N, C-alpha and C positions, 0 to 999 in steps of 0.2 A: 796354156800359157798366153796365147794371143788374146783371150777374153779378158785376163788380168792386166794386160797391158793396156788394152781398149778402155776398161774400167778406170784405171789409173789417168788416163788422158781426160776421159769424161770428167772425173772428179777433179782434176786439176783445173779444168776450164771453168767449171761451177765455181772454184774458189776464186780464180783469177778475176771472173765477172763480178763476183761480190766485192772483192777487193776494189776494182775498178769503180763500182757504185758507190762505195764507201767514200772515195776520194771525190768523186764528181759530186755526189748529193750532199756532203757533209764538210769535208776537211778543205778542199781547195777553194770553194767559194768564200770561206769564212777565215782563209790565211791560217788555218791550223796546220803548221808543217811539224807533223808528228815524226819527226826523225827520218832517216834512210833517205835513199836517192829519190823517193817520192817526195819527201819534205823539201829537199834541195830544188827539185823541179817546180815545186808549188811555189817557191820565193822567186825564181826566176820567171815563171809565168806572170806574176803579178808585177815584176819590175820591167819585162821586156815583151810580154804578150805570146812568148814562144809557147807552143803546145807542150803539155805536161808529158804526154806519151813520147813525142820525138826527144825531148831533154832527157828522158830517162832511157831511152834506147842509145842516145849518144854516151850517156856515161857507163851504160851497162856494157856495151860492146867490148871497150878495152879491158874492162873488170873481167868479163867473161873470158877472153883471150889469155889474159895474165893467170887467171884461175885454172885454166886448162893446164898452162904451161907449168905452173908451180904446184898445184894440187893433183894433176892426172886427169884421167878421162872421167872420173865420177861426176865432175862437173861438165857433163856433155848435153846431150839432147834434151833432157828434161830442164836442165837450166836454160838453155837457149829458147827452148820453147816457152817457159815460164815468163823470161824476161821480154820476149818479142810479143807474145801473146797480150801480156798486160799494157804493153805500151800502145798497140793497136787498140785494144778495147777502151782504153781510157779516152783516147781521141775521138773514135768513131761514135761512142756513146755520148759523150760530153754535150753535144747540142740537144740532145734529146733526154737528157736526166734533169729532172726538176730538182731545185734546190729546196730542200725541206724545212731549213729552219735558218735564221740568222742569229739565233741565240747561241753564243760561244759555248756555254755549258753543254747544252743539248747537243750541240755539233760535235764536240769533242767526246761526249759519251757514245753517243750513236755511231759517230765513225769509228770509234775503237771497237764497239760491239760487232758492227758488220764487216769491218775489215778483219776484226779477229777471226770471225767464222770462215772469211775468205781465205786468211793465211792458214788456219788450222786444216782447212780442206786441201790446201795446195801442199802441205807438209805430209798430212796424212796419205795422201795418195803419191808421196815420193817426189814431189815436185819442188821447184825452188825458182825464186824471181829475180836471182842475182843480188844487186844492190848493197847495202852495207853488211848483210850476212856473209856474202862472199868476201867483201873487203876485209872482214873480221877474221876470216879463215886464212886469206892471205898474210895478214899482219901476224898471226899466229905462227905460221909456217915460216915465215923470214926472220921474224924479229922474237919469236918465242912468247909474245904477249898474249895471255888467256883469251879465249874467243869471247866470255862474258865480258872482259874488261874492254876489250877492242871494240865490240858492238856499243857499249855503253859510251865509251868515247867518240865513236863515229855519230851515234844519235844525238848524243848532248851537244857536239859540235854544230850539227844541222840546226838544233833548236836555238842554241845562242845565237847563230848566224841569222836565224829568221827573228828573233827577238831584236837584234841590233838592226836589221834593214827596215823592219816595219815599226822601228821605234815603240815596241810595245812589250815591256816585260809581262804583260798579261797574257799575250798571245803564247809566250813560250811555257807560262804555267799551265795553260789549257793543253798545249801539245803534251806536256808530261803526263796529263790526266788521261788523255787518249792512248799515249803508249801503254800506260799501266793497265787499262781496261782491255786494251788489244792483247797484251801478253795473258792475262788472265784467262781470256775466251779462247785464245789459242791452245793453252794447256786443256781447258775443258773439252774443246772439241777432239784434240789428239787422244786425251787420256779416258774420254767420258765422264759423265757424272759420278759421283760417289754412290753407287747403287749397292754396295756390299761392305762387310766389315772383315778383317783378317783378325782373328784371335790368335795369340801366341800364350800358351798357359805352360808355367812351370809348376808342377804339383807332385806331392808325394803318393797320389794315386792317379798316376796317368792313365792307366788301362781302364780303371773304372770309370773316370771322366770320358775317355774315348768311347769307350762301349755305351755309354749314356747318351752321348751326343749322336752316335749312330742310330741307336734303338729308337730315342724318342724324337729325334730331329730329322733322321733320315739324311745327315750331312756327313761327308767324308772326313776323315781324320789322318794327319801324317804326324808320325813320331820322329823326332830326331834325337840323337844322343847328344848331350850338352854336359859342360862341366864348369861349375861355379868358380869365378875367379878370386873369390875371398876365400872360400873353404876348400876348393879343389874337389868337391864332391861331384860325383858323375849323376846325373840324372837325366830323365827322358823330358823332352819338350814337345808339346803337341801343338799342331797348327789346324785350325779349321776355319773355313770361310763361310759365312752366312749372310742372309739378306738383311736389310735395315729392320724388317719387323721380328726378326728372330733375335736380336742383341739382349734382350732382357733374359729371355728363356735360356739362352747359352750360359750368361752370368749366374742365374739360378741354379742350373746344373753344377757348374764349377764350384760353387761356394757351398752347395748343400753337402757334396762330397768332401769338400776340403777348404775349410774357412781360412785357412793360411796360404792358399794358392796365390802365386804371382802372375798376374794377367796384364797382357799388353793388347789394346785394341786399336788397329790402324785402318785408315781408309783405304780400300782396295776400289780404284778407280774403274778397271775393266777385268773382269773376270770371264775366261773364256772356259768352256768344258761343261761336263755333266752337270745338270741343275742350275746352269747359268746361261749366259750367252754361247750361240754357237760358234765354233771355230770358221772365221771368215774364208779361209781358203779351203776348198774342196777338192 
């Protein structure tokens, strides 16, 4: 258990470092305030010269205390560690971090990519950096606003504020690009790339299809009892997960045995177990 905790904190720290690098190397120098407390701190840094990390900590401390009071202890040590470490690393590394580009599009894209990898690692290892995510959770608890809507409102407010202060609608548009890229990369880091496909097959010959998949492809098959909503007929539906290179082979098996089979093919971002990735917890 202690090894898992240490692993989580190491993973969180790597993610925090990458997030700090994305801010110092791409976003802050180019005035791209991509939402969140970091975006607000970026605006204040260019207005007053106050260190970004210090400003973030000043905003995050009361948010953290309110969050613990309203949401409970689950916003405990991991959130405090994430918020404090991010603030410290941003300010400590700022003088030594080179600015890679002053092209706003490149800064927005690469800031989103590096920041997304960092955030994805933080979330993957059960961390949190407070900020607008915590604010959204508080608004959800107190006012019943959906977390997604509250997060969008908070980030959009920061982007609009930055656009007004910097007198540049362009900067606000670039910030939106960075947020979008960051969100996609976060999902990719947490879920993993699409390395497999899940086949849901409704067939008149489920046993024959399943046996052929097991025999020819050496893949597992799970049978479910299903009932047609229109006909009311009881049928068996089978599920099988295969690698990218086996998609055509499975389709051929299904339609060779039952040309009228109904097939759904879905992305399986992360598959754990026999024949795929090993279970991460031993």
